C-alpha positions as CSV (number, residue, x, y, z in Angstrom):
1,M,-11.6,-25.8,-26.8
2,P,-9.0,-24.6,-24.2
3,A,-10.6,-22.9,-21.1
4,G,-10.7,-19.1,-21.4
5,S,-10.0,-19.2,-25.2
6,I,-11.3,-16.5,-27.5
7,N,-12.8,-18.1,-30.6
8,T,-15.1,-17.3,-33.5
9,G,-18.1,-17.8,-31.2
10,T,-17.0,-15.4,-28.5
11,H,-18.1,-12.2,-30.3
12,P,-19.6,-13.3,-33.6
13,L,-20.6,-9.8,-34.6
14,L,-16.9,-9.0,-35.1
15,L,-16.8,-11.5,-38.0
16,W,-19.2,-9.2,-40.0
17,P,-18.7,-5.7,-41.3
18,G,-20.7,-2.8,-40.2
19,V,-19.9,-2.6,-36.4
20,K,-19.5,1.1,-35.6
21,T,-18.2,0.9,-32.1
22,V,-16.5,-1.6,-29.9
23,W,-16.3,-0.6,-26.3
24,G,-15.6,-1.9,-22.7
25,Q,-12.5,-3.7,-23.6
26,V,-10.1,-1.0,-22.4
27,N,-10.7,1.5,-19.7
28,A,-8.9,4.6,-18.6
29,E,-6.9,3.9,-15.5
30,H,-5.6,5.9,-12.5
31,S,-1.9,6.7,-12.2
32,P,-0.1,4.2,-10.0
33,E,-1.3,4.7,-6.4
34,Y,0.5,1.8,-4.6
35,I,3.7,3.8,-4.7
36,D,2.1,6.3,-2.2
37,L,1.4,3.4,0.2
38,Y,4.8,1.8,0.4
39,E,8.6,2.2,0.1
40,I,9.3,0.3,-3.1
41,D,12.2,-2.2,-3.0
42,T,13.4,-5.2,-5.1
43,S,14.3,-8.7,-4.0
44,T,16.4,-11.5,-5.4
45,Q,15.1,-14.2,-3.0
46,A,12.0,-16.3,-2.4
47,Y,11.2,-14.3,0.7
48,E,12.5,-11.4,2.8
49,K,13.0,-11.5,6.5
50,S,13.3,-8.5,8.8
51,V,14.6,-8.6,12.4
52,E,14.2,-6.0,15.1
53,I,17.3,-5.2,17.2
54,T,17.2,-2.9,20.2
55,G,19.6,0.0,20.6
56,F,21.1,0.9,23.9
57,D,19.4,2.4,26.9
58,I,20.0,5.9,28.3
59,A,23.5,6.3,29.9
60,P,23.6,6.1,33.7
61,I,25.7,8.3,36.0
62,K,29.3,7.0,36.4
63,P,30.5,7.6,39.9
64,E,34.1,8.8,40.2
65,G,36.6,5.9,40.2
66,Q,33.9,3.3,39.3
67,P,33.7,1.3,36.0
68,A,31.3,2.3,33.3
69,S,28.0,0.4,32.9
70,F,27.7,-1.9,29.9
71,D,24.5,-2.6,27.9
72,S,23.6,-5.2,25.4
73,E,21.3,-5.7,22.4
74,V,18.2,-7.7,22.3
75,Q,16.4,-9.3,19.3
76,G,12.8,-8.2,18.9
77,A,10.1,-8.9,16.4
78,V,10.9,-11.1,13.4
79,S,8.8,-11.0,10.3
80,T,9.0,-12.9,7.0
81,V,7.2,-12.1,3.8
82,T,7.1,-14.5,0.9
83,H,6.7,-13.2,-2.6
84,I,3.6,-14.4,-4.5
85,A,3.3,-14.9,-8.2
86,Y,0.4,-13.6,-10.3
87,A,-0.3,-14.5,-13.9
88,L,-3.1,-13.9,-16.4
89,G,-3.3,-14.8,-20.0
90,Y,-5.6,-15.4,-22.9
91,I,-5.8,-17.7,-25.9
92,V,-7.0,-16.7,-29.3
93,T,-7.8,-19.4,-31.9
94,Y,-6.2,-19.3,-35.3
95,E,-9.6,-19.1,-36.9
96,E,-10.6,-16.1,-34.8
97,L,-7.4,-14.3,-35.7
98,Q,-8.1,-14.9,-39.4
99,D,-11.8,-14.0,-39.4
100,N,-12.0,-11.1,-37.0
101,L,-12.4,-8.0,-39.2
102,Y,-11.5,-5.4,-36.5
103,E,-7.8,-5.1,-35.9
104,Q,-8.5,-2.7,-33.0
105,V,-10.1,-5.5,-31.0
106,A,-7.0,-7.7,-31.2
107,G,-4.7,-4.8,-30.3
108,N,-6.8,-3.9,-27.3
109,R,-6.4,-7.4,-25.8
110,A,-2.9,-6.8,-24.6
111,R,-3.9,-3.4,-23.1
112,A,-6.8,-5.0,-21.3
113,N,-4.5,-7.6,-19.9
114,A,-2.1,-5.0,-18.7
115,F,-5.0,-3.1,-17.1
116,A,-6.0,-6.2,-15.2
117,M,-2.5,-6.8,-14.0
118,N,-2.2,-3.2,-12.8
119,Q,-5.5,-3.5,-11.0
120,T,-4.1,-6.6,-9.3
121,V,-1.1,-4.7,-8.0
122,E,-3.3,-1.9,-6.7
123,N,-5.8,-4.2,-4.9
124,V,-3.1,-6.3,-3.3
125,A,-1.2,-3.2,-2.2
126,A,-4.4,-1.7,-0.6
127,F,-5.3,-5.0,1.1
128,L,-3.0,-4.4,4.1
129,Y,-4.5,-1.0,4.6
130,N,-8.1,-2.3,4.2
131,N,-7.4,-5.0,6.9
132,S,-5.0,-3.0,9.1
133,L,-7.3,-3.0,12.2
134,T,-7.7,-6.8,12.4
135,T,-5.5,-9.9,12.6
136,T,-7.6,-11.9,10.2
137,Y,-5.2,-11.7,7.2
138,F,-2.0,-10.0,8.5
139,T,-0.1,-9.5,11.7
140,T,3.1,-7.6,12.2
141,G,6.2,-9.3,13.7
142,D,4.9,-8.9,17.2
143,G,1.7,-10.8,16.4
144,V,-0.8,-8.0,16.5
145,A,-2.8,-6.0,13.9
146,L,-0.9,-3.6,11.6
147,N,-2.6,-0.7,13.4
148,S,-2.9,-1.5,17.1
149,A,-2.7,0.1,20.5
150,S,-0.8,-2.9,21.8
151,H,2.4,-3.4,19.7
152,V,4.9,-5.3,21.8
153,L,8.3,-3.9,22.8
154,P,11.2,-6.4,22.9
155,L,12.0,-5.6,26.6
156,G,8.4,-5.4,27.8
157,G,5.7,-2.9,27.4
158,T,3.6,-1.8,24.5
159,Y,3.2,1.2,22.1
160,S,0.5,2.3,19.7
161,N,0.2,3.4,16.1
162,L,-3.5,3.9,16.4
163,L,-5.0,7.2,17.2
164,S,-5.6,7.0,21.0
165,T,-9.3,8.1,20.6
166,A,-10.7,7.1,17.2
167,A,-11.8,10.2,15.4
168,D,-13.2,11.2,12.1
169,L,-10.9,13.1,9.8
170,S,-10.9,16.7,11.1
171,E,-8.4,19.4,12.1
172,V,-8.5,18.3,15.7
173,G,-8.1,14.6,14.7
174,L,-5.1,15.4,12.5
175,E,-3.4,17.5,15.1
176,D,-3.9,14.7,17.7
177,M,-2.3,12.2,15.3
178,V,0.6,14.5,14.5
179,V,1.2,15.0,18.2
180,Q,1.1,11.3,18.7
181,V,3.7,10.7,15.9
182,Y,5.9,13.4,17.4
183,G,5.9,11.5,20.7
184,A,7.1,8.2,19.3
185,Q,9.7,6.3,21.2
186,N,12.1,3.6,20.1
187,N,12.2,0.1,21.5
188,R,14.2,1.4,24.5
189,G,11.7,4.1,25.3
190,L,13.9,6.9,24.0
191,Q,12.6,9.7,21.9
192,M,13.0,9.3,18.2
193,N,12.6,11.8,15.3
194,L,9.5,10.4,13.8
195,M,7.7,12.8,11.5
196,P,4.5,12.7,9.4
197,R,5.0,12.3,5.7
198,S,1.6,12.0,4.0
199,L,-2.1,11.7,4.7
200,I,-3.8,8.8,3.0
201,V,-7.5,8.9,2.5
202,P,-10.3,7.0,0.6
203,R,-12.1,8.9,-2.1
204,Q,-15.0,9.7,0.3
205,L,-12.6,11.8,2.5
206,W,-10.8,13.6,-0.4
207,F,-12.8,16.9,-0.1
208,T,-12.7,16.9,3.7
209,A,-8.9,16.4,3.7
210,N,-8.4,19.3,1.3
211,R,-10.7,21.6,3.3
212,V,-8.8,20.8,6.5
213,L,-5.2,20.8,5.2
214,K,-5.4,23.6,2.5
215,S,-7.5,26.2,4.2
216,T,-5.4,29.3,5.2
217,M,-7.6,29.8,8.3
218,Q,-9.1,27.1,10.5
219,S,-11.8,25.1,8.7
220,N,-15.4,25.4,9.6
221,T,-14.9,27.9,12.4
222,Q,-15.7,31.6,12.9
223,S,-12.3,32.2,14.6
224,N,-9.5,34.2,13.0
225,N,-6.9,31.6,13.9
226,I,-4.5,30.3,11.2
227,N,-4.6,26.7,10.0
228,V,-1.4,25.6,11.9
229,L,-1.2,22.3,10.0
230,K,-0.8,24.2,6.8
231,A,1.3,27.0,8.2
232,V,4.0,24.7,9.5
233,N,3.7,22.2,6.7
234,A,3.0,19.5,9.2
235,I,2.3,16.9,6.5
236,P,4.9,17.7,3.9
237,E,4.0,15.2,1.2
238,G,0.3,16.2,1.4
239,I,-2.8,14.2,0.7
240,K,-2.8,10.9,-1.2
241,M,-6.2,9.6,-2.3
242,N,-6.3,5.9,-2.9
243,H,-9.3,4.6,-4.9
244,Y,-8.8,1.0,-3.6
245,L,-9.4,1.7,0.1
246,T,-12.7,0.2,1.0
247,D,-13.6,1.9,4.3
248,A,-15.1,5.3,3.9
249,T,-14.1,6.6,7.3
250,T,-10.6,5.1,8.1
251,W,-7.7,7.4,7.3
252,F,-3.9,6.9,7.6
253,M,-0.7,8.8,8.1
254,R,2.6,7.6,6.8
255,T,5.7,8.6,8.6
256,N,9.4,8.9,7.8
257,C,10.1,5.6,9.5
258,P,12.8,4.0,7.2
259,N,11.5,0.4,7.5
260,G,7.8,0.8,7.7
261,M,5.5,-0.2,4.8
262,K,7.5,-2.2,2.3
263,F,6.6,-3.4,-1.2
264,Y,9.0,-5.9,-2.8
265,W,9.2,-6.5,-6.5
266,R,10.6,-10.0,-7.1
267,H,9.6,-10.0,-10.8
268,K,8.1,-6.9,-12.5
269,P,5.2,-7.5,-14.9
270,D,6.2,-8.8,-18.3
271,L,4.3,-10.2,-21.3
272,M,5.1,-13.4,-23.1
273,Q,3.5,-14.4,-26.4
274,D,3.7,-17.8,-28.1
275,N,1.9,-20.0,-30.6
276,D,0.7,-23.5,-30.1
277,G,2.1,-25.7,-32.8
278,D,-0.7,-28.2,-32.8
279,T,-3.6,-25.8,-32.9
280,R,-1.9,-22.6,-34.2
281,N,-3.7,-20.8,-31.4
282,A,-2.0,-17.7,-30.1
283,K,-1.2,-17.5,-26.4
284,T,-0.4,-14.4,-24.4
285,I,0.5,-14.5,-20.7
286,S,1.4,-11.7,-18.2
287,Y,3.4,-12.6,-15.1
288,M,4.6,-10.8,-12.0
289,R,5.8,-11.6,-8.5
290,F,5.8,-9.3,-5.5
291,S,4.9,-9.0,-1.8
292,V,3.7,-6.3,0.6
293,T,4.4,-6.1,4.3
294,C,5.0,-3.8,7.3
295,E,8.4,-4.2,9.0
296,D,8.2,-1.4,11.6
297,P,4.6,-0.5,12.5
298,R,5.8,3.1,13.4
299,G,5.7,3.7,9.6
300,L,1.9,3.9,9.5
301,Y,-0.6,5.4,11.9
302,A,-4.4,5.2,11.5
303,S,-7.8,6.2,12.8
304,A,-10.9,4.2,12.2
305,G,-13.2,7.2,12.4
306,S,-15.7,7.5,15.2
């Protein structure tokens, strides 16, 4: 019998009448959440490479009668992401197809397979966030963790996309991170228009995030001060809860950095069905190929909580 095949012995009760309910095969699922974590792109290659190039430095004074100064470009961090294929299928014997009395069960198999593929996408997408503070599984092009206080600049020096003092999610912590985003500089040390986009939290911080961002007045205080974060719409795309984040205290802020967190579809999920001529078994296989990466770390800021 082929490995992973569904046969008449897999669920023998379904060969007999009288079963009232069959459950557990298909579950309700969340709307796609990986789209809130990344810019979604497509690829036609085996891998994608990103290369950092510096701009020019601030212009110096030109003395009268003297030639202008000239600057050059420098190549910085280089990163490569290789697309990975994922596939999942099942085999149903001809006899099981003939003898199974419950058509609903056979129909649900394709939906259960799609659910598993969707869950794969979500878990892989959240993986970079769940491991953003370490170099165990992923490093950015400059060789450090995704969220680090020591990202390397091409011409020397470092910058940080980690909250300077780790803090739990709070009004003060959010304001500090927004201020840090506002102060971002490019690879020449020049001010850039980096702005917050969204706050990404695990389910454990969902209520806290809503209390902090959606209160008209300051949260958990006796003062009559307005909630400035709400008043100025400091985080315009609001709160994004992700069910696949595994740390209950770490929270993230995505910015408008154009080449930050990237998700590449090389082959979107599809379903192939075929019959084995020798056994008459039915085969169904889902296949997809994609990758996730961070090109410019300024696209994501984080705090690990205190």
